[in-house]
N, C-alpha and C positions, 0 to 999 in steps of 0.2 A: 320399446328401445331397440334399435337395430344393432345386430351383432355381426362382426367381421372376423375373418381368420387373421387378418393383419391390419393394424392401424399404424400409420406412419405419421409422426409429428415433425413437421419441418419440410420445406420444399427446396432446400439447398442440396447437399449431398444425399439427403433423405430420398430424393427422386430416384437415385440409383437402386435403393432397396425397393421402392415402389414399383419401378419399371420391371425389375426381376420378378417381384411377387405377381404382378399382373400377367407377365409372360408365362408363368408357371401355373396360372389358373386359380390363384388364391383370391377369395373375395377381399377387397382392399378398400380402405378409406384413407384419405389424406386430410390432416388437420394442419392448418397453417394460418398464422396471423398476418403474413405478408411482410415485405413485398415478395411476390412470387419469384422463385429462383434463389432466395436466400441472400445471405450477407455478401458472399463473394461477387455475385453478379451485380447486385444493386448498390452495395455500400462499401465494398472492400477491394478485392483484387482487380476487378475489371475497371471500375471508374478510376481508381488511383493510378493504374498503369496507363490509362488513356491520358492522364495528366502528366505523368512522369516522362513519357516518351518525348513530348515537345520540350520539356525541361532539360532533358539530356541533350537535345539538339542545340538549345540555347547555350548551354555551358560548353558544348563542343566548339561552337563558333568562337566563344570568348576565350577558349584555351588554345585556339589555333596559332597564336603568336609563338608558342614554343616550337612550332614546325616551320617558322619563318613566313607565316601567312598573316597578313594584316586584314582582319575582318571585323565587322561590327554588326550587332543586332539592331536594326533600325527601329523595329516596333514589335511588340508582343500583343496579340489580340486576346487578352485574357477572357473576355466575354465569349469570343468565338471558340476558344479552347474548351471552356466550360460547357458551352452549348453542344459541341461535338460529342463530348463525354456523355452528356445527358441523353442525346439521341441514340448513342450506341447502347446505353443501359436500357432505355425504353424499348428498343427493338428486341433486346434480349429477354426482357420480362414478358413482352408480348408473345415471343416465341414459346416461352415456358407455359404461359396461360393457354396458348393454342394447343400445345401438346396435352395439357391436362384436360381440356375440353373435348379433345378427340379420343380420350381414353374411355371408351364406352362402359367398361366394367368398373370404373372408378367412381366413388362418391367423394366429392370435394367439400369439406366443411371449412369455409373461409371465415376466420375470426380467431381471437385469442381463446384457447382452450385451457382447461385445467383438470387435474385428476380429482375425481370424487372418491374413488377407492382404487384398488389394484384392478386395472382392466377397464374401469369406467371413466370416460372423459366427457366433460360438459363444455359445449361451445355455444355461447350466446343463448343459454337456456335449454339447448337440446342436448340430450345425452346419448352416447353410443358406447358399445363395448367392443373390446378387441381381445381375442384369444391370445394373440401375441402383439405386443406394442413395441414399436421402435422409436426411440427418442433421438431426434436430430434437430433440436430446437435452437441451437446456436448460442450466441452471446451478444452482448451490447456494450457500449462504452461505459467504462467505470469512471465516474466523476469524482475527483478527490475531495476530501473533507477539508475545505479551506474556508476560513472566515470570509463571509460576504459572497461566496460563489453562487449561492442560491438566489441572490438578488441581482446578479450580474449575468447578462447574456454572454455565454461563452460558446465557442465552437467545439464540436467533436468530429470524429472522422465521418459521421453521418451528416450533420448539419453543414459541414464545410463544403459539401458537394452542391449545396444550393446557392453558394455565392455567385454573383454575377459581376460584382465590382471588386477589383483587386484591392485588398487593404494596403495602405501605404506602409504600415508597420504591424508586426505581429509578434506576440510572445507565445512560444510553444512550451507547454508544461509537459515534461517527460523526455526520456532519451532512448526509448526503445525503437522497434522497427517502424511503427507508424510515425513517430516523431521525426525520425531520421529521413524518411521518405518525403513527408510533407515539408520539412524544413528545406530540403533540396528543391522541391517544386516551387514553393513561394519565393525563395531567394532567386531562383532562375527567372521568375516572372517579374522581379524587380521590387519585391517587398523587403523591407528592412526587418530581418528576422533575428530574434533572440531566443535561444533554447535554454530552458531552465531545467536541469536534471538533478534529482536528489542524490542519485548514486554518484560515486566518484568517477564512473565510467559511462560513456555512451554505449548503447547496445551491450549491456553488461554480460549477457549470456555468450557473447563471442569471446574469442581468444583476446587476452589483454593487449597484445600487439596490434590486433585488428581494431579494437576499440580506440586505441590511441591514434592509429593511422587515420581512422574516420574523423576523430575529433580535430586532428591537425588539418585535414583537408577541408572540412566544413568551416573551420575557424577562419579560413581565407575568404569566405563569402558571407559569414554571419557571426554574431556573437554567441559563444557557447559557454555557459556557466555550469560546471559540474560540481557535485558536492554542495548544491544549493537548493533550497526548498522554498516554495511559495507559501506564505503564511497568511496573506490577506489579499483580497481583490475588491476593488470598488470602482464605480464609474467616476470619470473625471472629465474635464473640459475637452481634453484631447480624445478620450475614448475610454480606456481602461487603465487603472493604476494598480500595479501589482507590487506588494511588499515581499521581498525575498530575504532569506537569511542564509548566511554561510554556515554550514553545519559544523564546521570545525571551530571557527572563531566566534560564532554567534552574532557577528556584525550584520546589521540589516541595511537594505538599500531599497529605493523606490524605482520601479521601472514603469514607463508608460508606453502604450501602443494603441493603435486603432482597434486591434482585436486580440483576444486571448483564445488559444486553441489548446484544449485539454486532451493530451494523448498519453494518458497515464494508465493504460491497460484496459482489459476487458473483464466482464463478469458474466457468468453463465445465466441463461434465462430459466434455469431450473426453478427459481423461486416463483416466477410467473406461472409456471405449470402446477405449482403446489404439489410437488412430487412427494412431500411428506405424507399426504393423504393416501398415497399408494404404497407406503412403507419403503420408499426409496431413500436411501441415505445419501447425504452430500458431505463434502469435506468442509473444512473451515473457510474455504474461499468460495463456497456455493457451487462447486463443480460436482457433478453426479459421480458417485463411486461406482466403478465397474471392476470386474476381474479381468484377467488377460484375454478372456473370450468376449468381453464387452457386455457381460451379464451384469445387471444391477443387483442390488440386494433384495429385489423382489422377483420371484420366479416369473418367467415368461415376459419379462421386460428388459430390453437391451437399450444401450445408449452409446453414442459415439459423436465425433466431431467436436466443435467448440464447447458443447455442453459438458464434456468431461475434462476439458482443459489440459490435454496431454500435448500433442503437437497441433497448435491452432493454425493450420494451413489447409487450404482446400485440397491440395493433392494428398495430404495425409487422410483427410476425411473421406475422399473418394475410395482409397484403399480400405479404410475401416468399413465403409458401407458394404463393399463386396464381401468382406469377411463376416460382417453381421448377418447379411442375407443367408449365407451358407450355414452359419451357426444357428440362427433362429429358425430357419425354415427347412433345413436339411439335417439338423442335429449334428453338424460338423463341430470340430473343436479347433478351429483355426485361430492363430494368433498373429500379431504383427511385431516384427523386430524394429523397434523405433530407432535403433542405432543406424539403420540404413535409410531413414527418412531424411532427405535433405531439406534445406530451406535457403531462401535468398532474401536479402535486403536491397531493394532497388533505390538506394541512395546514389549519390555520386561522390566517391567511388562506390561501385556495386560490391556487395558481399555475398558469398555463398559458403555454406558449411554442411558437413555431414559427419555423423559419428561423434566421438568423444573429443573434448578439448584435452589439452595436455594435462591440466590439473585433474580432470576427471579420470584420465588414464592412470595418473600417479596414485589416485586413491583406490583404483580397482586392481592394479597390477604392481608387482615389485618393479622399481625403477630400472633394475638391471635387465629386465625383460623388454624394455622399450627402446625404440630408436625415434629420433625426431629429426626431420629434415626441413629445409627452407630454401626457396629459390625466388629471386626477384624477377619480375617481368623483363627487366632490362638485361637479364642473364641470357636471354634467347634473342635471336636476330629480329624476330617480329616485334618483340617488346621494345627493343632498342630503336627500331624504325618508328615506333609510336611515340618515342621519347617519354615513355611512362616510367617515372622514377619512384613512384609510390607503391605500385602494385606488387604483391608478392603472394606466394602460396606457402602453406605449412602442413606437414604431414606427421602423423603419429602412427607408428607401425610396430607390430610384435616382432621382436628380434629373431625368434626361432622359426616362426612360420612365414614371415613376410606378409602377414595379413594386415590390411589397413584398419586401424581403429578409428581414425579421424582425419579429416582433410578440410582445410580452411583457406579461403581465397578472398582477397580484396583487390579490386581492380576491374578494368573493362572486361565485359563478357564473362564475369565470374559465374553467373547462373548457367552458362553454357559449358564452360570448362569443367565444372564440378561433375557433370553427368557421367563422364568416363569413369570417375572414381566410384560414383554411386553404383554403376553396373558391376564394377569389380567387387564392391562390398556385398551387394545383394546376391552375387553368385559365389561368394566366399573364395574369390581369386586372390592369389598372392601378387605382390608387386612384380615378381619375376614373370608370372603369367601375363600380367598386364603389359609388361615391356615387350612381349613377343609381337604385339601389334606395332606396325611401322607407322611412325608419325610423320606427317608431311613436313618438309623443310622448305622454306622457313614458315612455320605456323606458330600461333600462340600456344597450341596444345603441347608444344615441346617443353613448356614450363612445368607441366605435370611430371614428365619423366625427369627433368632436371631436379625437381624437388625430391623425388625418390633417390636420385643419384647423390644427393647431399646428406643422406641419413647418417646420423652419428648418435652416440650416447647423449641423453639429455643432461643439461646442467644439473649439478647437485642442488638440493633444495636451499641450502644456505647461501648460494650465490645468486639466487633469483630475486 
């Protein structure tokens, strides 16, 4: 049985640890069930954004009338868009495989592995040992427990990428980030979309005002049912028949569509690894338990990324990977301040957030220590020129220090605008220090400064 100083499980952000380990001369093995490059490259960030960009352009054309421009989308080449996405992903995976093959000091064990004991991993009958093991095994779609779903072909964020013919109609189960993004995509392509969300809010982790703004905007292009759960699915003459129930009234209704897309969350691949054999504990949702330094409950084994279920975004995993490398192989004690990790939802309108929501801030700090500010895109010249009436920003700030606790945006270019605040928070800058930077006029970035300029005491809890 071959032994290595470092064994990395997973070829997504795990490659960052692997590359650093090789560069520092550690004997290293990679265990990966594929596809090479992990979820982001093959099944998540990259393919979905390749699809959403043309969807943005379609909706932009259709919305041009508010600027006095009469324009129509004559045709959407759905198959062509899907093919282009597939080609980009294939090139990316090939690039990763080429990099792995040219790493002469690396042993690559391709296949689904599992722990035999702490430090011993078996891959298709072959066993290896690692003095230090890094788990970056990712996650997979979580399919809801709905009557008949096991007998009905449904789409997930993985299988949807294999479509070559646009469904005429689609029911999307879920209202989180994946649901919001694909609802936008398919509606733009011309599919008749119905979103069925159990929660009373879409993207419920966002600020309530942002959730409502997204619901309102999406409802102009599709049917959005919140507070509604799917209770049964069956095949029908048309395609799929979904029985839904209003969670408040208990009333049921039948919805039919060509396809059903389950976007109801993700689950860690920890169970596939049989981490219990290694003495690694998981929580009630199957995510691997780690401390603030990403150490598992078993000595010399670390875990990060989607496998631990904290911030399930590739940019978060990239930073975690660097920290894990230093902690595992250089005995450092680095941690990550998750409050400074931003995220974006590439729906239309786009959403971006960093830090605490107002409710989270109220739970953590006395209300008298908080200031809350808001500004609409239309408050600045560039936003008015865009005729954007829905976009806005919201800030939560410490009153005494001027430090930003949270910032939330919905509207065009949200994922770009948020970066200024992310840098300020990561460097512990106050809003007064941030305001020293001169903002171009007229530019959309002025809405950030306008938001801070509107800070005031938050509303009392009884008035909310």
